[in-house]
C-alpha positions as a Markdown table, in Angstrom:
| # | Residue | x | y | z |
|---|---|---|---|---|
| 1 | Met | 115.8 | 29.4 | 116.6 |
| 2 | Arg | 114.0 | 32.6 | 115.6 |
| 3 | Ala | 116.0 | 34.7 | 118.1 |
| 4 | Glu | 119.2 | 33.3 | 116.7 |
| 5 | Ala | 118.2 | 34.2 | 113.1 |
| 6 | Phe | 117.2 | 37.7 | 114.3 |
| 7 | Phe | 120.5 | 38.3 | 116.0 |
| 8 | Ala | 122.4 | 36.8 | 113.1 |
| 9 | Gly | 120.8 | 39.3 | 110.8 |
| 10 | Leu | 121.9 | 42.2 | 113.0 |
| 11 | Glu | 125.4 | 40.9 | 113.2 |
| 12 | Asp | 126.1 | 40.7 | 109.5 |
| 13 | Gly | 125.7 | 44.4 | 109.1 |
| 14 | Met | 123.0 | 44.2 | 106.5 |
| 15 | Gly | 120.3 | 45.6 | 108.8 |
| 16 | Thr | 118.0 | 42.7 | 107.9 |
| 17 | Arg | 115.7 | 40.8 | 110.1 |
| 18 | Glu | 113.3 | 37.9 | 109.7 |
| 19 | Lys | 109.6 | 38.5 | 110.1 |
| 20 | Gly | 107.2 | 35.9 | 109.1 |
| 21 | Gly | 109.6 | 34.4 | 106.6 |
| 22 | Met | 110.1 | 37.6 | 104.6 |
| 23 | Arg | 113.2 | 39.5 | 104.5 |
| 24 | Arg | 112.9 | 43.3 | 105.2 |
| 25 | Thr | 115.6 | 46.0 | 104.9 |
| 26 | Arg | 115.8 | 49.4 | 106.5 |
| 27 | Pro | 115.4 | 52.3 | 104.1 |
| 28 | Ser | 118.7 | 54.1 | 103.4 |
| 29 | Val | 119.4 | 57.6 | 104.5 |
| 30 | Thr | 119.8 | 58.8 | 100.9 |
| 31 | Arg | 116.4 | 57.4 | 100.0 |
| 32 | Thr | 114.8 | 59.1 | 103.0 |
| 33 | Leu | 116.3 | 62.4 | 102.1 |
| 34 | Met | 115.2 | 62.1 | 98.5 |
| 35 | Arg | 111.7 | 61.5 | 99.6 |
| 36 | Ala | 111.7 | 64.4 | 102.1 |
| 37 | Ala | 113.4 | 66.9 | 99.7 |
| 38 | Pro | 110.2 | 68.1 | 97.8 |
| 39 | Ala | 108.4 | 68.7 | 101.1 |
| 40 | Ala | 111.3 | 70.6 | 102.5 |
| 41 | Leu | 111.7 | 72.7 | 99.4 |
| 42 | Gly | 108.0 | 73.5 | 99.5 |
| 43 | Leu | 108.2 | 74.5 | 103.1 |
| 44 | Cys | 111.2 | 76.7 | 102.4 |
| 45 | Val | 109.3 | 78.5 | 99.6 |
| 46 | Ile | 106.3 | 79.0 | 101.8 |
| 47 | Cys | 108.5 | 80.4 | 104.6 |
| 48 | Phe | 110.2 | 82.7 | 102.1 |
| 49 | Phe | 106.9 | 84.2 | 100.8 |
| 50 | Gly | 105.5 | 84.4 | 104.3 |
| 51 | Ala | 108.6 | 86.3 | 105.6 |
| 52 | Tyr | 108.4 | 88.6 | 102.5 |
| 53 | Ala | 104.7 | 89.3 | 103.2 |
| 54 | Val | 105.6 | 90.5 | 106.7 |
| 55 | Thr | 108.9 | 92.3 | 106.2 |
| 56 | Gly | 109.0 | 93.1 | 102.5 |
| 57 | Arg | 108.7 | 96.5 | 100.8 |
| 58 | Asn | 104.9 | 96.1 | 100.6 |
| 59 | Gly | 104.6 | 93.9 | 103.7 |
| 60 | Ile | 102.6 | 94.3 | 106.9 |
| 61 | Leu | 105.4 | 96.2 | 108.6 |
| 62 | Ala | 105.4 | 98.8 | 105.9 |
| 63 | Tyr | 101.7 | 99.6 | 106.4 |
| 64 | Gly | 102.5 | 102.2 | 109.1 |
| 65 | Asp | 104.9 | 103.9 | 106.9 |
| 66 | Tyr | 102.3 | 104.0 | 104.1 |
| 67 | Lys | 99.8 | 105.6 | 106.5 |
| 68 | Ala | 102.3 | 108.3 | 107.4 |
| 69 | Gln | 103.1 | 109.0 | 103.8 |
| 70 | Ile | 99.4 | 109.3 | 102.9 |
| 71 | Ala | 98.9 | 111.7 | 105.8 |
| 72 | Gln | 101.8 | 113.9 | 104.6 |
| 73 | Arg | 100.6 | 113.9 | 101.1 |
| 74 | Glu | 97.1 | 114.8 | 102.1 |
| 75 | Arg | 98.6 | 117.8 | 104.0 |
| 76 | Asp | 100.6 | 118.8 | 101.0 |
| 77 | Tyr | 97.5 | 118.5 | 98.8 |
| 78 | Ala | 95.5 | 120.7 | 101.1 |
| 79 | Ala | 98.2 | 123.4 | 101.0 |
| 80 | Ile | 98.4 | 123.2 | 97.2 |
| 81 | Asp | 94.6 | 123.4 | 97.0 |
| 82 | Arg | 94.6 | 126.6 | 99.1 |
| 83 | Arg | 97.3 | 128.1 | 96.9 |
| 84 | Arg | 95.2 | 127.2 | 93.8 |
| 85 | Ala | 92.2 | 128.9 | 95.3 |
| 86 | Val | 94.2 | 132.1 | 95.9 |
| 87 | Leu | 95.5 | 132.0 | 92.3 |
| 88 | Arg | 92.0 | 131.4 | 90.9 |
| 89 | Asn | 90.8 | 134.5 | 92.8 |
| 90 | Arg | 93.6 | 136.6 | 91.4 |
| 91 | Val | 92.9 | 135.4 | 87.9 |
| 92 | Ala | 89.2 | 136.3 | 88.4 |
| 93 | Leu | 90.2 | 139.8 | 89.5 |
| 94 | Leu | 92.3 | 140.3 | 86.4 |
| 95 | Asp | 89.5 | 139.4 | 83.9 |
| 96 | Pro | 89.7 | 142.0 | 81.1 |
| 97 | Arg | 86.0 | 142.6 | 81.0 |
| 98 | His | 85.8 | 143.9 | 84.5 |
| 99 | Ala | 89.3 | 144.2 | 86.0 |
| 100 | Asn | 89.7 | 145.3 | 89.6 |
| 101 | Pro | 91.5 | 148.6 | 89.5 |
| 102 | Asp | 93.3 | 148.1 | 92.7 |
| 103 | Met | 94.6 | 144.7 | 91.6 |
| 104 | Val | 95.8 | 146.1 | 88.2 |
| 105 | Asp | 97.5 | 149.0 | 90.0 |
| 106 | Glu | 99.3 | 146.7 | 92.4 |
| 107 | Met | 100.5 | 144.4 | 89.6 |
| 108 | Val | 101.7 | 147.3 | 87.4 |
| 109 | Arg | 103.6 | 148.9 | 90.2 |
| 110 | Lys | 105.2 | 145.5 | 91.1 |
| 111 | Glu | 106.2 | 144.7 | 87.5 |
| 112 | Leu | 107.4 | 148.2 | 86.6 |
| 113 | Asn | 108.9 | 149.0 | 90.0 |
| 114 | Val | 107.3 | 152.4 | 90.1 |
| 115 | Ala | 105.9 | 154.5 | 92.9 |
| 116 | His | 104.6 | 158.0 | 93.4 |
| 117 | Pro | 107.0 | 160.4 | 95.2 |
| 118 | Asp | 104.8 | 160.7 | 98.2 |
| 119 | Glu | 104.4 | 156.9 | 98.7 |
| 120 | Met | 106.4 | 154.9 | 101.2 |
| 121 | Ile | 107.3 | 151.4 | 100.1 |
| 122 | Val | 107.5 | 148.7 | 102.8 |
| 123 | Pro | 109.0 | 145.4 | 101.6 |
| 124 | Leu | 107.2 | 142.4 | 103.1 |
| 125 | Arg | 109.8 | 139.8 | 102.2 |
């Protein structure tokens, strides 16, 4: 008799079955999806941020590019620092209290574009 009741419940399309005198129904697909939606949304958010941490503008893959940029900027800084040292030396040579006569003569000739008749001018640039 129990087997007949079990098969009768399957045949009526309700998805019910008898178990110990209690009636039990299968959960619907909609209810299952509604229960799984928050977990799926959370997983999608975690995957998004994980992918952005790897491939984003500041991600792990951009680390090598940052190292190359730092190396280039350090080379640029070294060149600028050398140029600054040269300019600092020229400024020190032009100090009005004790100016270097050769430096002053060079600058005056360059600015005024003058030379003695017996001098030969060789442009360097």
